[in-house]
N, C-alpha and C positions, 0 to 999 in steps of 0.2 A: 573303428569299422567292423560290419555285422559278419559274425562267423558263419559258414557255410556247412558245417559239419554234417555228414550224413552217418547212421551208424546202423550196422545190421547185425541182428541175433537171431539164431535159430534154435529148435529141437531141445527146448527146454524140459517139455513134458512135465509140468507144473502138475501137482496132484497124484504123480505116479505112485501107487502102492506099493511099488518096489523100493521106493526111498526110505531109508532109515529115519530121517530127519526132514520130512515134507514141509513144515513151517519155515525151518532155516533156510531151505532149498529155495522156496517162495521168495523169502526176505532178501537173498542174494542176489535174486533178480530185480527185486522191487530198487534196491540199492544201486544196482548197475544203470538201470533206467533213469533213476533220479541224479547220476552223475552225469548221463549223457543229456539230460534236460539242461543243463548249465549252459550248453553251447551249440545244441541240435536244431537244425532247420527240420529234419526229418530222421525218422524211425522206421526201420524195414523189419517186421518181425516176419521170418521166412518159414514159417509152418511148424506144426507140432511145438506150440508155445505149451498147450495143455496136453496132457497126457490121454484126456477124454474130454470132449466138450459136445454136448446135445442139447438143443433147445427143443424141449416139450412143449405141446399145444396148451398144457395145463397152467405154464408158466407166465408172469407178468414181468416185464422187465423196466425198471426205473431211469429215467432220466438223469435222475441225481442221486448221488451216492452218500449222501450224508448220515443214512441210518441202514446200517447193515441187515436190518429185519426186512428191508425192503425188496432186499437181494433175494430172487429164489432159493430156497433151501439148498437145492443141488448144487447151487454155483457160491453159495456164502463164504465157502473155505478160501475161494479166490478175492475175498474182499480187500486184502493189501495190494494186489497186483491190479485189479480193476480200478481201485481209487487213484493208484500211481498213473495209469494209462490217461483217465479221464483229468487228472491235473495238467498232464504233458499237452493233451489236445485243446484244453481250456485256454492254456497259455501260447496256442497257435502252433505248436510243434504238429506237424504231419505224423501221424503213425500209422502205418501201411501194415495191414495183417494179411499175409498169404496163407491160405489153407493148406494144412498138411493132410496127412492120411490118418491122424488122430483126432484133428478138429475140423473136421469138412463140415459139420453139421451146424453152422450157424445161420440163422433166418433172419437176421434183423436186430436180435437181443443183444448181441456182443457191441454193435454198433450203436445203438441207442444208450447204452450204458456207460460206454468209453469214448465213443467219437472217433471209432479208428476207420480208417478205409479199408474195407475187405476187398481182396482180390481173390476170386476163385479160380482164375487160369493164368499160367506164365504171362509176364509183361515184359516188352522191351521199352525202357525208358532211358532218356537222356539225363543225366544226374552229373552235375558240377563239370557239364561238357563232356562227358563219356559217355558212350552208347554202352547200355548196361541191360542184359538179359537176366532176368528175375525169375526163378521158379523154386518152389519147395524141392522138386527133383524127381518124386515118384511119376512114375508112368513114361517117363522119357528115356526110351529104349532106342539105340541106333539099329539101324536096317542090318538085318542078319545078325544080331547079336544073340541071340536066346538059340540060335541051330548052331551056333558055334560052341554051345557049353556041353559038358557030359549030360547025360540024360536024367539023372538025378535033379541036377541043378535046373534044367529044363522043366521039369514037373513043379519045382517049388517057384519059379519066377511065374509060371503060365496060372499056378493057384492064386498068386497074388495078384496078377492081372485082373484074374475074374472075380476075386474078392473086391478089388479097387472100383470095378465097374459097377458090382451089386452096391457099394457104399455110394457111389456118386448117381445112381439110379433115382431120379426124383420122385417115382413111386414109393420104393421102397424107403426113402427118407420121409416122405409124408406119412406113410403108415406108422412108423417106429416112433413119429411125434405123439401118438396117441398112448403108447407104453407109459404106464406111470414112471415117475422120475427113478423112484428108488429101485424100480426093477432095470430100466434101461441103464442106469448107471451101474448096478451090480453085474451086467453083462459086459459093459464096455469098460470099466477099470479093471476086471479081471482078465479080460481079453489082453488088454495093454499091459497090466501086470506081468503076465508070462510072457511077453514079448522081451520086456525091458529086463526081468529076471535072465533070461538067456544071453542077452547081450552083456549084462554086467559080468557075467561068469565067463563069457568067451568073445571079447570085442571083435568086432569084424575090421579087419585089417586093409590097408589100402592094397589094392590089386595090381598097382602099377599103371604107368600111363597106356600101354597097349591093351589093358583087360578093364580097366575101370569105366564101367558104362556110361557115366557123366560127362567123362573126360572124351569118349567116344563120340557120344552124342554132339558136343560142341564141336569137335573136328569136323562132322559130318556136314553141321550148318555152316561152319566156315568155309568149306569147299563151295555149298551152295550160294553164299554171299546174302546181303551185305555183310561186312566186316563189322565185328562187334568187339568192343575195347574188354569187357568184362562180362563173364558168364558167371553169376553168383547163385550158388545153391546150397540147400540144406539137406536132408534126410539121411545122407549117408554116415552122418557122426564120425567122420574124419576131418581133420585139419590140413587143407591143400590149397597151396597158391603156386600153379602151375602155367609158366609161360608156354604158348602154341608156338608151331612153327610161323604162323600166320601174325604174331606177335600179340595175338588176343590172350587173355588171361582166364584160366578156370579156378575160382575160388570156391571151394567148398567149407562152410563156416564152422564143421566141428559140431559142439553140442554145448548145452549150459545144464549138465547134470553131472558129467563126468570129468570134462576138460575146461569147463568154463569160458570156452573161446568165444568170440564175436570180431568184428572188423568194424573199419570207421574209414570214411574218405574225407580227405581234407578238401579246402577250396580250389585246390589246383588238379583236384580229381585223381589224387594218388590213393590207391586202396590198400589198407594195412591190416594185416591179421594181429589180433591181439589176445590175451588170456586175463581173467582176474586173477587176482593173487591170492 
């Protein structure tokens, strides 16, 4: 009988310059994906798989990855991961890539090299008989949430919202594509490195059911209907499996640079959080 296993992994931040052993970090993800490929029908990469990814106008992306020299120089360090993704899609495994807030800027190159299905917005899908809302999680803010926070926190969130809007702006994205890759990457990786260093020094804790914004957002959606079995998020770098009063579950996948967590759904639609040893 054919397996119907579906896997979810998020927030690997591969290539982060805050990591002490980036090659080993990438290899750990490659090995996890290789093990998933043994029985997966689909793998969902739920955002921020790369710590920074930008496809510049000067780069050309190969459809075959037999020679690393054909991969654009700015992406060559990701060759092991790119080859693993291509191997999986060539076998007929669906690999879905949801953009995060660090790897928004793919314009066809990643898909061409690896065969992944790119999602630029949240999706509601039926997976193994279950209704699943899938999103990286950034930008999902429940009604009235910001106004309930202290003023200094409000300022930080509004700064992030403005920055997110700028990053998603098609004109800004188009213009940045003309920046030489070595300059664009120097900016992007340093911006991402500072964020990662702050988090590694002071991880963001779970705020509790009545304060966690993605939980509150899911509750708001449940009140509006229709019912969803699973809300599956990344972004927050916390591992959470919370059943709501409606019997829906909010699952936040953790991360794959500190906790090395992921989730899998069996053929009966049961979703389970797990971690690499």
